[in-house]
Backbone as ProteinMPNN parsed JSONL, in Angstrom:
{"seq_chain_A": "MDTRAQLERLIRERGEDYAGLSRLIGRNAAYVQQYIKRGIPRRLAEEDRRLLARYFGVPEALLGGPPARPDVAESHVVVPQLDIGASAGPGAFADGERLRSHVAFDAQWLRRLGAGDVRQLSTIRVEGDSMMPTLADGDEILVDRSDVAERLRDGIYVLRMDDALIVKRLSVNPAARTVSICSDNEAYPGWPDCPLSAIDIVGRVVWAGRRIG", "coords_chain_A": {"N_chain_A": [[108.62, 129.396, 112.554], [106.894, 129.786, 115.797], [104.744, 128.426, 118.038], [103.174, 129.923, 119.898], [103.79, 132.302, 117.982], [102.63, 131.83, 115.821], [99.968, 131.743, 117.003], [99.482, 134.658, 117.719], [99.428, 135.515, 115.014], [97.624, 134.501, 113.301], [95.799, 135.83, 115.228], [96.187, 137.787, 114.82], [95.857, 138.7, 112.077], [93.121, 137.605, 111.071], [91.388, 139.897, 112.974], [90.541, 139.084, 115.734], [90.817, 138.536, 118.916], [92.477, 138.273, 122.052], [90.698, 138.143, 124.387], [88.166, 137.159, 123.873], [88.957, 135.32, 122.565], [90.053, 133.438, 124.503], [87.323, 132.857, 125.544], [85.837, 131.64, 124.582], [87.389, 129.299, 123.797], [86.413, 128.548, 126.456], [88.109, 129.028, 129.034], [89.428, 131.41, 131.301], [89.352, 134.96, 130.573], [92.138, 135.945, 130.246], [93.426, 134.225, 129.487], [94.437, 133.258, 127.176], [95.925, 135.792, 126.123], [97.996, 135.798, 128.28], [99.533, 133.299, 127.403], [100.513, 133.587, 125.35], [102.038, 136.083, 125.706], [103.117, 135.68, 128.531], [103.687, 132.93, 128.403], [102.881, 130.905, 129.717], [99.985, 128.559, 130.114], [102.374, 126.47, 129.612], [102.357, 124.863, 127.481], [99.98, 124.982, 125.43], [96.326, 122.964, 126.282], [94.886, 120.025, 125.092], [92.456, 119.852, 124.502], [91.893, 122.744, 124.008], [93.904, 123.511, 122.057], [92.336, 121.493, 120.192], [89.9, 123.56, 119.481], [90.555, 126.039, 119.191], [91.71, 125.743, 116.684], [90.666, 124.627, 114.548], [88.682, 126.586, 114.999], [89.541, 128.635, 113.554], [90.907, 126.987, 111.424], [92.87, 125.974, 110.748], [95.221, 123.588, 110.583], [95.848, 120.834, 113.51], [98.225, 121.086, 113.775], [100.054, 123.302, 113.583], [99.328, 124.51, 115.461], [100.63, 123.538, 117.565], [100.273, 120.94, 117.717], [100.014, 117.209, 116.941], [100.703, 115.94, 113.801], [97.667, 115.569, 112.004], [95.445, 113.51, 110.821], [94.633, 112.266, 106.924], [92.288, 111.603, 106.849], [90.854, 113.276, 108.777], [91.738, 115.93, 109.314], [91.027, 119.365, 109.216], [87.928, 118.883, 109.437], [85.542, 119.732, 111.116], [84.23, 122.476, 111.711], [83.868, 124.723, 113.747], [82.19, 126.797, 115.472], [80.54, 129.842, 117.333], [78.215, 129.569, 119.872], [75.891, 131.516, 120.744], [74.776, 133.545, 123.35], [71.594, 135.057, 122.892], [68.821, 136.145, 121.81], [66.809, 136.83, 119.489], [65.77, 139.112, 119.545], [67.577, 140.754, 120.877], [70.276, 143.272, 122.35], [71.982, 146.016, 120.686], [75.051, 145.421, 118.928], [75.149, 142.813, 119.768], [76.457, 140.814, 118.899], [79.113, 141.174, 118.505], [80.09, 140.999, 121.148], [81.642, 139.531, 123.428], [80.986, 138.479, 125.898], [78.184, 137.69, 126.06], [78.822, 134.765, 124.925], [77.685, 132.04, 124.971], [78.701, 129.028, 124.351], [79.547, 126.463, 122.324], [79.765, 124.844, 118.764], [79.942, 122.423, 116.835], [80.401, 122.096, 113.472], [80.251, 120.052, 110.285], [81.991, 120.55, 108.208], [82.459, 120.473, 104.95], [79.638, 119.978, 104.904], [79.007, 122.284, 105.705], [79.495, 123.78, 103.426], [78.687, 122.657, 101.429], [75.819, 123.827, 102.136], [76.299, 126.573, 101.389], [77.209, 128.247, 103.459], [79.566, 131.406, 103.804], [81.815, 132.933, 104.661], [83.438, 130.881, 106.904], [84.161, 131.879, 109.573], [82.592, 133.745, 110.192], [80.317, 133.316, 111.284], [77.435, 132.295, 113.381], [75.587, 131.463, 115.992], [72.174, 131.943, 117.298], [68.844, 132.395, 119.298], [65.687, 132.148, 118.125], [63.583, 134.31, 119.246], [59.653, 134.586, 120.313], [56.8, 134.328, 118.002], [56.283, 135.209, 115.107], [57.622, 135.078, 112.793], [56.5, 132.704, 112.232], [55.318, 129.661, 110.899], [57.576, 129.238, 109.614], [59.765, 129.454, 111.268], [60.299, 128.812, 114.927], [59.064, 130.081, 117.916], [62.473, 129.323, 120.651], [63.688, 128.376, 118.263], [66.946, 127.584, 117.057], [69.269, 129.616, 115.388], [71.054, 129.195, 112.194], [73.664, 132.053, 111.411], [74.598, 133.347, 109.107], [77.346, 135.619, 108.954], [78.489, 137.055, 106.927], [77.317, 137.612, 104.527], [75.645, 140.048, 103.719], [74.785, 142.992, 102.8], [76.281, 143.347, 100.572], [75.596, 141.072, 99.093], [72.379, 141.017, 99.042], [69.279, 139.401, 99.037], [66.065, 137.823, 98.011], [65.205, 136.175, 101.122], [65.894, 134.387, 104.421], [66.558, 136.845, 107.07], [68.649, 138.365, 109.595], [68.024, 141.647, 111.375], [69.03, 144.696, 112.321], [67.245, 147.011, 114.042], [65.877, 149.069, 115.53], [67.364, 149.491, 118.532], [67.159, 146.595, 118.586], [67.828, 143.354, 117.931], [65.791, 141.263, 115.299], [64.096, 138.735, 113.365], [63.162, 138.013, 110.142], [61.98, 137.602, 107.214], [63.193, 139.062, 103.681], [62.314, 140.537, 100.887], [63.736, 141.731, 98.127], [63.618, 144.518, 95.651], [65.173, 144.981, 92.925], [65.237, 146.649, 91.067], [64.024, 149.144, 91.748], [65.251, 149.386, 94.212], [64.568, 149.123, 96.51], [63.709, 146.782, 99.654], [60.871, 144.739, 100.87], [59.683, 144.109, 104.406], [58.96, 141.504, 105.938], [56.995, 139.312, 107.54], [56.577, 135.777, 108.322], [54.449, 134.667, 109.832], [51.267, 135.623, 109.34], [49.77, 137.593, 111.14], [51.502, 139.451, 112.307], [52.582, 142.728, 111.384], [54.114, 144.121, 108.536], [56.952, 145.725, 106.755], [56.245, 147.477, 103.848], [58.367, 148.407, 100.805], [60.555, 148.891, 101.438], [64.216, 151.573, 101.704], [67.174, 150.695, 100.532], [69.191, 151.389, 102.192], [68.415, 152.025, 104.631], [68.314, 150.241, 105.967], [69.448, 147.567, 108.268], [71.367, 145.241, 107.941], [72.293, 142.332, 109.619], [73.304, 139.355, 109.259], [72.479, 136.703, 107.428], [70.176, 134.312, 107.301], [70.553, 130.781, 107.46], [70.169, 128.22, 108.445], [68.165, 126.043, 110.245], [67.592, 124.606, 113.392], [66.075, 122.536, 115.829], [64.21, 121.94, 118.795], [62.663, 118.76, 119.037], [59.62, 117.446, 120.464]], "CA_chain_A": [[107.798, 130.098, 113.495], [106.95, 129.046, 117.044], [103.187, 128.153, 118.018], [102.769, 131.47, 120.39], [104.238, 133.512, 117.389], [101.354, 131.292, 114.869], [99.006, 132.13, 117.358], [99.648, 135.652, 117.826], [99.764, 136.315, 113.722], [96.258, 134.275, 113.461], [94.871, 136.681, 115.816], [96.042, 139.85, 114.245], [95.297, 138.561, 110.168], [91.715, 137.599, 111.325], [91.056, 140.466, 113.581], [90.134, 138.662, 116.989], [90.979, 139.687, 119.979], [92.71, 137.043, 123.541], [89.654, 137.803, 125.318], [86.961, 137.02, 122.767], [89.015, 133.516, 121.657], [89.882, 132.488, 125.558], [86.203, 132.738, 126.782], [85.584, 130.545, 123.138], [87.742, 127.419, 124.954], [86.012, 128.03, 128.114], [88.958, 129.676, 130.357], [89.069, 132.98, 131.776], [88.765, 135.8, 129.917], [93.173, 136.573, 129.992], [94.219, 132.814, 129.229], [94.908, 133.626, 125.585], [96.979, 136.231, 126.035], [98.895, 134.66, 129.407], [99.629, 131.991, 126.922], [101.411, 134.201, 123.562], [102.926, 137.141, 126.202], [103.829, 135.116, 129.211], [104.433, 131.766, 128.334], [101.92, 130.51, 130.803], [100.837, 127.497, 130.327], [103.888, 126.58, 128.683], [101.462, 124.242, 126.139], [98.111, 124.585, 125.504], [95.994, 122.112, 126.555], [94.857, 119.216, 123.583], [91.386, 120.27, 123.61], [92.413, 124.378, 123.849], [94.408, 123.177, 120.632], [92.062, 121.42, 118.968], [88.839, 123.996, 119.442], [91.015, 127.105, 118.55], [92.952, 124.482, 115.119], [89.06, 124.509, 114.191], [87.694, 128.258, 114.42], [90.896, 129.24, 112.628], [90.441, 126.339, 110.087], [94.044, 125.693, 110.402], [95.597, 122.474, 111.416], [96.79, 121.166, 114.82], [100.209, 121.141, 113.747], [100.294, 124.942, 113.208], [99.456, 125.016, 116.421], [101.54, 122.443, 117.803], [99.737, 119.358, 117.833], [100.605, 116.284, 115.879], [100.026, 116.291, 111.987], [96.756, 115.4, 111.428], [95.484, 112.287, 109.787], [94.269, 113.159, 106.318], [90.568, 111.669, 106.685], [89.878, 114.317, 109.646], [92.073, 117.082, 109.342], [90.346, 120.275, 108.735], [86.804, 118.385, 109.234], [84.624, 120.061, 111.407], [84.009, 124.321, 112.139], [83.587, 125.385, 115.064], [80.948, 127.975, 115.006], [79.786, 129.796, 117.951], [76.908, 129.518, 120.457], [75.557, 133.442, 121.35], [73.206, 133.748, 124.742], [71.005, 136.042, 123.048], [67.366, 135.757, 121.396], [66.263, 137.625, 118.144], [65.383, 140.814, 120.218], [68.831, 141.156, 121.471], [70.744, 144.802, 121.969], [72.401, 146.687, 119.251], [75.928, 144.781, 119.301], [75.039, 142.06, 120.651], [77.015, 139.669, 118.055], [80.357, 141.318, 119.223], [80.081, 140.807, 123.008], [81.998, 137.959, 123.758], [80.53, 138.142, 127.228], [77.121, 136.505, 125.837], [79.214, 133.474, 124.38], [77.344, 130.682, 125.832], [79.03, 127.527, 124.103], [79.698, 126.516, 120.741], [78.724, 123.469, 118.58], [81.026, 122.038, 115.78], [79.201, 121.573, 111.952], [81.18, 119.469, 109.102], [82.945, 121.692, 106.477], [81.862, 120.199, 103.885], [78.189, 120.23, 105.412], [78.409, 124.235, 105.129], [80.065, 124.28, 102.255], [77.357, 122.209, 100.687], [74.667, 124.798, 102.62], [75.827, 127.867, 100.72], [77.617, 128.946, 103.775], [80.2, 131.756, 103.01], [82.799, 133.02, 105.456], [82.881, 130.294, 108.277], [84.772, 132.645, 110.98], [81.318, 134.781, 109.909], [79.038, 132.024, 111.399], [77.108, 132.301, 114.718], [73.871, 130.638, 115.832], [71.289, 132.219, 118.226], [67.922, 131.431, 118.984], [64.379, 133.288, 117.83], [62.339, 134.634, 120.118], [58.427, 135.164, 119.962], [56.093, 133.436, 116.934], [56.63, 136.472, 114.587], [58.553, 133.753, 111.856], [55.732, 130.663, 111.79], [55.426, 128.356, 111.135], [58.647, 128.802, 109.328], [60.691, 129.411, 112.536], [59.105, 128.848, 116.013], [60.181, 130.357, 119.216], [63.472, 128.571, 120.713], [64.857, 127.577, 117.373], [68.325, 127.912, 117.166], [69.322, 129.635, 114.054], [72.945, 130.043, 111.992], [73.731, 132.743, 110.963], [76.013, 134.117, 108.244], [77.534, 137.354, 108.969], [79.547, 137.228, 106.11], [76.306, 137.665, 103.81], [74.921, 141.166, 104.034], [73.963, 144.134, 101.578], [76.626, 143.521, 99.283], [75.223, 140.25, 97.923], [70.808, 140.848, 99.466], [68.674, 138.486, 97.869], [65.238, 137.386, 98.788], [65.812, 135.387, 101.912], [65.754, 135.587, 105.729], [67.951, 137.566, 107.824], [68.553, 138.732, 110.987], [67.932, 142.87, 110.867], [68.944, 145.537, 113.361], [66.1, 147.551, 114.143], [65.895, 150.091, 117.049], [68.423, 149.108, 118.733], [66.999, 145.27, 118.6], [67.452, 142.237, 116.391], [65.105, 140.612, 114.666], [64.501, 138.11, 112.339], [62.074, 138.629, 109.036], [61.939, 137.54, 105.43], [62.918, 140.167, 103.196], [61.67, 140.806, 99.769], [64.068, 142.609, 97.451], [63.266, 144.923, 94.333], [65.999, 145.568, 92.703], [64.638, 147.832, 90.215], [63.729, 150.267, 92.859], [66.542, 149.591, 95.822], [63.963, 148.314, 98.21], [63.44, 145.95, 100.05], [60.074, 144.838, 101.711], [60.31, 143.394, 105.346], [57.658, 140.665, 106.122], [56.549, 138.385, 108.657], [55.59, 134.858, 107.819], [53.254, 135.047, 110.393], [49.735, 136.695, 108.854], [49.417, 138.423, 112.197], [52.549, 140.591, 112.295], [52.594, 143.494, 110.04], [55.182, 144.094, 107.789], [57.038, 147.202, 106.134], [56.499, 147.242, 102.355], [59.663, 149.123, 100.271], [62.076, 150.778, 102.55], [64.858, 151.968, 100.75], [68.216, 149.537, 101.377], [69.772, 152.271, 103.352], [67.52, 152.036, 106.109], [67.767, 148.688, 106.89], [70.909, 147.308, 108.94], [71.603, 143.821, 108.194], [73.409, 141.166, 110.161], [73.674, 138.318, 108.21], [71.465, 135.612, 106.475], [69.763, 132.499, 108.265], [71.349, 130.024, 106.682], [70.261, 127.437, 108.907], [67.667, 126.254, 111.748], [67.477, 123.451, 114.062], [64.598, 122.779, 116.935], [63.498, 120.459, 119.744], [61.236, 117.769, 118.859], [58.893, 116.653, 121.264]], "C_chain_A": [[107.247, 129.125, 115.135], [105.342, 129.152, 117.334], [102.92, 129.107, 118.53], [102.664, 132.814, 119.533], [103.437, 132.914, 115.809], [100.561, 131.615, 115.273], [98.414, 133.521, 116.885], [99.046, 136.05, 116.241], [98.304, 135.943, 113.197], [95.8, 135.738, 114.111], [94.721, 138.069, 115.129], [95.537, 139.611, 112.996], [93.606, 138.099, 110.836], [90.939, 138.683, 111.998], [90.4, 140.33, 114.795], [91.105, 138.809, 117.56], [91.694, 138.629, 121.056], [91.518, 137.577, 124.321], [88.407, 136.956, 124.73], [87.494, 135.2, 122.397], [89.15, 132.998, 123.467], [88.588, 132.201, 126.428], [85.567, 131.551, 125.469], [85.649, 129.495, 123.451], [87.491, 127.229, 125.806], [87.006, 128.946, 129.228], [88.589, 131.102, 130.187], [89.681, 133.604, 130.777], [90.866, 136.152, 129.371], [94.041, 135.35, 129.503], [94.821, 132.698, 128.046], [96.351, 134.447, 125.765], [98.175, 135.983, 126.84], [99.622, 133.864, 128.464], [100.896, 132.324, 126.027], [102.15, 135.136, 124.51], [103.655, 136.594, 127.485], [103.924, 133.498, 128.996], [103.422, 130.735, 129.399], [100.415, 130.23, 130.027], [101.97, 127.669, 129.115], [103.176, 125.455, 127.466], [100.42, 124.497, 126.336], [97.471, 123.157, 125.402], [95.244, 121.71, 124.721], [93.572, 120.092, 123.206], [91.032, 121.835, 123.159], [92.644, 123.992, 122.324], [93.859, 123.179, 119.789], [90.591, 122.446, 118.626], [89.951, 125.502, 118.437], [91.924, 126.805, 116.942], [91.108, 125.219, 114.225], [88.367, 125.581, 113.775], [88.484, 128.665, 113.617], [90.801, 128.653, 111.639], [92.175, 126.032, 109.845], [94.765, 124.193, 110.796], [95.854, 122.102, 112.519], [97.895, 121.463, 115.041], [100.353, 122.564, 114.262], [99.999, 125.439, 115.032], [100.478, 123.907, 118.34], [101.425, 121.213, 118.658], [100.117, 118.45, 116.53], [100.144, 117.041, 114.716], [98.781, 115.202, 112.534], [96.375, 114.037, 110.65], [94.716, 112.69, 108.891], [92.367, 112.887, 106.704], [90.011, 113.106, 107.792], [90.546, 115.623, 109.965], [90.53, 118.491, 109.01], [88.734, 120.223, 108.709], [85.507, 119.077, 109.826], [85.235, 121.653, 111.87], [83.409, 123.826, 113.457], [83.028, 126.646, 115.175], [79.956, 128.279, 117.264], [78.168, 130.007, 118.652], [76.908, 130.918, 120.807], [74.268, 133.418, 122.257], [72.427, 134.627, 124.597], [69.994, 136.007, 121.95], [67.852, 137.18, 120.251], [66.084, 138.978, 118.759], [66.417, 141.078, 121.38], [69.594, 142.736, 121.296], [71.567, 144.889, 120.834], [73.988, 146.377, 119.993], [76.447, 143.928, 120.128], [76.57, 140.895, 119.746], [78.523, 139.992, 118.45], [80.957, 141.169, 120.465], [80.34, 139.64, 123.041], [81.283, 137.681, 125.522], [78.946, 137.329, 127.13], [77.939, 135.172, 125.112], [78.093, 132.188, 125.269], [77.982, 129.614, 125.704], [79.353, 127.798, 122.939], [79.418, 124.955, 120.465], [79.92, 123.327, 117.292], [79.881, 121.618, 114.395], [80.783, 121.587, 111.19], [81.271, 120.065, 108.222], [82.081, 121.694, 105.691], [80.044, 120.071, 103.509], [77.942, 121.813, 105.088], [78.764, 124.138, 103.717], [78.805, 123.753, 101.225], [75.853, 123.199, 101.129], [74.912, 126.351, 102.084], [77.077, 129.207, 101.892], [78.816, 130.26, 103.343], [81.746, 131.869, 103.7], [82.863, 132.284, 106.843], [83.126, 130.726, 109.443], [83.621, 133.591, 110.744], [80.329, 133.762, 110.862], [78.716, 131.973, 112.732], [75.943, 131.756, 114.505], [73.637, 131.722, 116.844], [69.906, 131.889, 118.347], [66.871, 132.371, 118.758], [63.588, 132.906, 118.956], [61.169, 135.103, 119.417], [58.514, 133.674, 118.317], [55.926, 133.917, 115.395], [56.54, 135.269, 113.312], [57.38, 132.556, 112.046], [54.952, 130.617, 110.698], [56.901, 127.962, 109.952], [59.788, 128.601, 110.493], [59.572, 129.689, 114.231], [60.069, 129.59, 117.089], [60.467, 129.281, 119.759], [64.511, 127.688, 119.841], [66.233, 128.206, 117.427], [68.453, 127.922, 115.654], [71.128, 129.978, 113.265], [72.817, 130.826, 111.101], [74.733, 133.25, 110.4], [76.037, 135.467, 108.039], [77.942, 138.144, 107.788], [78.995, 137.904, 104.47], [75.183, 138.863, 104.109], [74.352, 141.812, 102.226], [74.399, 143.888, 100.792], [75.745, 142.323, 98.267], [73.075, 140.008, 98.385], [70.065, 140.205, 98.327], [67.371, 137.991, 98.41], [65.715, 135.859, 99.809], [65.004, 135.679, 103.374], [66.913, 135.999, 106.365], [67.056, 138.185, 108.806], [68.684, 140.453, 110.477], [68.343, 143.492, 112.416], [68.19, 146.59, 113.08], [65.914, 148.079, 115.518], [65.838, 149.344, 118.035], [67.301, 147.522, 119.429], [67.183, 144.541, 117.719], [66.083, 141.626, 115.96], [64.837, 139.641, 113.911], [63.629, 137.986, 111.085], [62.984, 138.589, 107.818], [61.978, 138.871, 104.927], [62.626, 139.582, 101.576], [62.373, 141.582, 98.657], [63.302, 142.934, 95.952], [64.409, 145.736, 93.815], [66.338, 146.836, 91.28], [64.724, 149.287, 91.134], [64.491, 150.222, 93.987], [65.789, 149.786, 96.388], [63.621, 147.434, 98.495], [62.285, 145.676, 101.395], [60.588, 143.599, 102.854], [58.981, 142.382, 105.874], [58.216, 139.74, 107.308], [56.312, 136.938, 108.229], [54.359, 134.322, 108.465], [52.132, 136.167, 110.308], [49.414, 137.678, 109.62], [50.102, 139.168, 112.669], [52.163, 141.22, 111.018], [54.339, 143.729, 109.55], [55.879, 145.756, 106.817], [57.726, 147.079, 104.673], [57.675, 148.461, 101.88], [60.192, 149.999, 101.125], [63.862, 150.6, 101.505], [66.001, 151.158, 101.823], [69.025, 150.601, 102.624], [69.416, 151.992, 104.529], [67.723, 150.903, 106.588], [69.743, 148.146, 107.253], [70.859, 145.635, 108.82], [72.877, 143.281, 108.634], [73.938, 140.622, 109.703], [72.643, 137.488, 108.312], [71.583, 134.323, 107.067], [70.017, 131.643, 107.032], [70.911, 128.45, 107.168], [69.035, 127.297, 110.178], [67.398, 125.286, 112.335], [66.377, 123.791, 115.41], [64.723, 121.274, 117.659], [62.403, 120.027, 119.36], [60.464, 117.395, 120.445], [59.253, 117.824, 122.777]], "O_chain_A": [[107.334, 127.907, 115.288], [104.742, 130.063, 116.763], [102.178, 129.729, 117.771], [102.056, 133.854, 119.783], [103.661, 133.529, 114.766], [99.772, 132.038, 114.428], [97.461, 133.731, 116.135], [98.172, 136.918, 116.233], [97.67, 136.859, 112.673], [95.478, 136.668, 113.371], [93.861, 138.929, 114.944], [94.631, 140.387, 112.693], [93.06, 139.201, 110.898], [89.735, 138.619, 111.749], [89.669, 141.261, 115.134], [92.186, 139.141, 117.072], [91.159, 137.589, 120.673], [91.66, 137.013, 125.406], [87.839, 136.102, 125.41], [86.795, 134.23, 122.105], [88.323, 132.145, 123.79], [88.546, 131.621, 127.513], [84.789, 130.66, 125.809], [84.735, 128.675, 123.535], [87.843, 126.219, 126.415], [86.478, 129.483, 130.202], [87.867, 131.729, 129.412], [90.494, 133.004, 130.074], [91.03, 136.564, 128.223], [95.217, 135.49, 129.167], [95.802, 131.961, 127.95], [97.49, 134.002, 125.624], [99.281, 135.937, 126.301], [100.75, 133.719, 128.936], [101.937, 131.674, 125.933], [103.322, 135.091, 124.136], [104.815, 136.985, 127.616], [104.494, 132.986, 129.96], [103.821, 129.577, 129.525], [99.751, 131.116, 129.488], [102.27, 128.475, 128.233], [103.834, 125.421, 126.426], [99.84, 124.274, 127.399], [97.913, 122.296, 124.642], [95.099, 122.408, 123.718], [93.431, 120.784, 122.198], [90.219, 122.164, 122.295], [91.759, 124.122, 121.478], [93.986, 123.906, 118.804], [90.076, 122.2, 117.536], [89.913, 125.719, 117.226], [92.604, 127.622, 116.321], [90.857, 126.182, 113.501], [87.694, 125.732, 112.755], [87.923, 129.231, 112.679], [90.6, 129.347, 110.643], [92.599, 125.886, 108.699], [94.374, 123.992, 111.946], [96.291, 123.092, 113.105], [98.491, 121.923, 116.015], [100.788, 122.803, 115.389], [100.397, 126.45, 115.61], [100.65, 123.893, 119.559], [101.99, 120.705, 119.627], [100.429, 118.864, 115.413], [99.556, 118.111, 114.557], [98.96, 114.252, 113.297], [97.19, 113.601, 109.836], [93.872, 113.482, 109.308], [91.483, 113.74, 106.785], [88.995, 113.77, 107.59], [90.032, 116.386, 110.783], [89.364, 118.294, 108.667], [88.112, 121.139, 108.172], [84.471, 119.043, 109.162], [86.374, 121.91, 112.258], [82.753, 122.888, 113.907], [83.734, 127.597, 114.843], [79.3, 127.554, 118.012], [77.195, 130.484, 118.068], [77.958, 131.454, 121.161], [73.087, 133.303, 121.927], [72.144, 135.29, 125.595], [70.571, 135.763, 120.891], [68.738, 138.034, 120.233], [66.417, 139.943, 118.07], [66.161, 141.498, 122.509], [69.499, 143.33, 120.222], [71.819, 143.931, 120.102], [74.293, 146.787, 121.114], [77.44, 143.924, 120.854], [77.502, 140.405, 120.384], [79.201, 139.004, 118.735], [82.159, 141.216, 120.728], [79.559, 138.727, 122.772], [81.235, 136.576, 126.063], [78.59, 136.509, 127.976], [77.046, 134.46, 124.652], [78.324, 131.775, 126.405], [78.065, 128.941, 126.731], [79.476, 128.915, 122.436], [79.055, 124.089, 121.262], [80.657, 124.266, 116.991], [78.827, 120.985, 114.458], [81.783, 122.302, 111.245], [80.425, 120.049, 107.328], [81.149, 122.484, 105.543], [79.424, 120.067, 102.445], [77.038, 122.368, 104.464], [77.956, 124.601, 102.912], [78.173, 124.451, 100.433], [74.896, 123.188, 100.355], [74.064, 127.231, 102.231], [77.552, 130.298, 101.576], [79.076, 130.058, 102.156], [82.675, 131.12, 103.399], [82.448, 132.859, 107.85], [82.554, 130.236, 110.417], [83.892, 134.595, 111.404], [79.176, 134.069, 110.558], [79.638, 131.606, 113.46], [75.337, 131.549, 113.454], [74.579, 132.387, 117.276], [69.541, 131.047, 117.526], [67.086, 133.502, 119.193], [63.136, 131.864, 119.431], [61.207, 135.753, 118.372], [59.303, 132.846, 117.861], [55.496, 133.139, 114.543], [55.494, 134.7, 112.999], [57.771, 131.395, 111.917], [54.251, 131.291, 109.944], [57.209, 126.837, 109.561], [60.564, 127.645, 110.514], [58.6, 130.401, 114.488], [61.296, 129.676, 117.138], [59.702, 128.317, 119.783], [65.429, 126.912, 120.104], [66.437, 129.337, 117.868], [68.115, 127.059, 114.843], [72.031, 130.709, 113.672], [72.112, 130.649, 110.108], [75.729, 133.61, 111.027], [75.325, 136.242, 107.399], [77.848, 139.355, 107.592], [79.68, 138.423, 103.588], [74.083, 138.654, 104.622], [73.874, 141.377, 101.178], [73.691, 143.912, 99.785], [75.35, 142.513, 97.117], [72.515, 138.965, 98.048], [70.17, 140.384, 97.114], [67.55, 137.629, 99.572], [66.314, 134.855, 99.424], [64.116, 136.487, 103.645], [68.049, 135.553, 106.202], [65.863, 138.435, 108.976], [69.284, 140.708, 109.432], [68.052, 142.921, 113.467], [68.328, 147.169, 112.002], [65.821, 147.354, 116.509], [64.892, 148.695, 118.481], [66.826, 147.505, 120.565], [66.787, 144.858, 116.597], [65.261, 141.737, 116.87], [65.954, 139.487, 113.418], [62.876, 137.275, 111.749], [64.045, 139.118, 107.487], [61.235, 139.764, 105.335], [62.725, 138.408, 101.219], [61.545, 142.264, 98.052], [62.661, 142.138, 95.267], [64.625, 146.903, 94.142], [67.279, 147.498, 90.843], [65.495, 150.237, 91.005], [64.34, 151.138, 94.795], [65.953, 150.775, 97.102], [63.005, 146.855, 97.6], [62.473, 146.098, 102.536], [61.348, 142.652, 102.657], [57.963, 142.999, 106.187], [59.331, 139.531, 107.787], [55.418, 137.053, 107.39], [53.458, 133.704, 107.9], [52.058, 137.225, 110.933], [48.837, 138.655, 109.141], [49.607, 139.813, 113.594], [51.673, 140.725, 110.003], [55.39, 143.519, 110.155], [55.154, 146.648, 106.377], [58.869, 146.806, 104.306], [57.823, 149.413, 102.646], [60.259, 151.196, 101.406], [64.333, 149.657, 100.869], [65.984, 150.981, 103.042], [69.282, 150.299, 103.789], [70.214, 151.717, 105.426], [67.275, 150.585, 107.689], [70.795, 148.349, 106.649], [70.293, 144.939, 109.663], [74.033, 143.537, 108.295], [75.109, 140.917, 109.466], [71.898, 137.547, 109.29], [72.52, 133.553, 107.278], [69.696, 131.874, 105.866], [71.223, 127.507, 106.441], [68.905, 128.216, 110.987], [66.594, 124.697, 111.613], [66.001, 124.884, 115.835], [65.088, 120.143, 117.338], [61.338, 120.641, 119.299], [61.145, 117.087, 121.424], [58.788, 117.56, 123.886]]}, "name": "protein", "num_of_chains": 1, "seq": "MDTRAQLERLIRERGEDYAGLSRLIGRNAAYVQQYIKRGIPRRLAEEDRRLLARYFGVPEALLGGPPARPDVAESHVVVPQLDIGASAGPGAFADGERLRSHVAFDAQWLRRLGAGDVRQLSTIRVEGDSMMPTLADGDEILVDRSDVAERLRDGIYVLRMDDALIVKRLSVNPAARTVSICSDNEAYPGWPDCPLSAIDIVGRVVWAGRRIG"}
């Protein structure tokens, strides 16, 4: 199977789209489709190939690159940085236009962190001080969108409520099948004993980064 067919197979199997992948590598929205359907360009640029291989978690050789050295093969995962905050509108995670950049995380570190499907990781900004001191305004949080209602447990999650994304701490009562939604900042109210069916969970927060100074 040639490189274009391999890439098209990955896109189909993973439920991706041409435009979103084009933006992921910093190209115009039609770039990946033109490469696959029209053969333009003839070969993927080295950096484009590297980013796509890391994003899909496959060796570069599968997309036309040289065989990888064993010590660096699949050593990093490229995660989209989305240009949205914790109060962005509905559907923001699927909105490719909001892609700001991407950041590479060490694959072994992500496994130690307990991240699930690396294809479902994204970073967003925290807005506001409702989760102080745990999370501050402007922090970058890594959200695992594969860790949702089916695995729900106590922790910090991104939720969609009233057409907004919010970051809150959840406390689960499995016997009553309810969840209490809390802010770490005691100045903000919480919502005790919410039915699980009333909560739209986007993903679990598994890591946070902060600028110092």
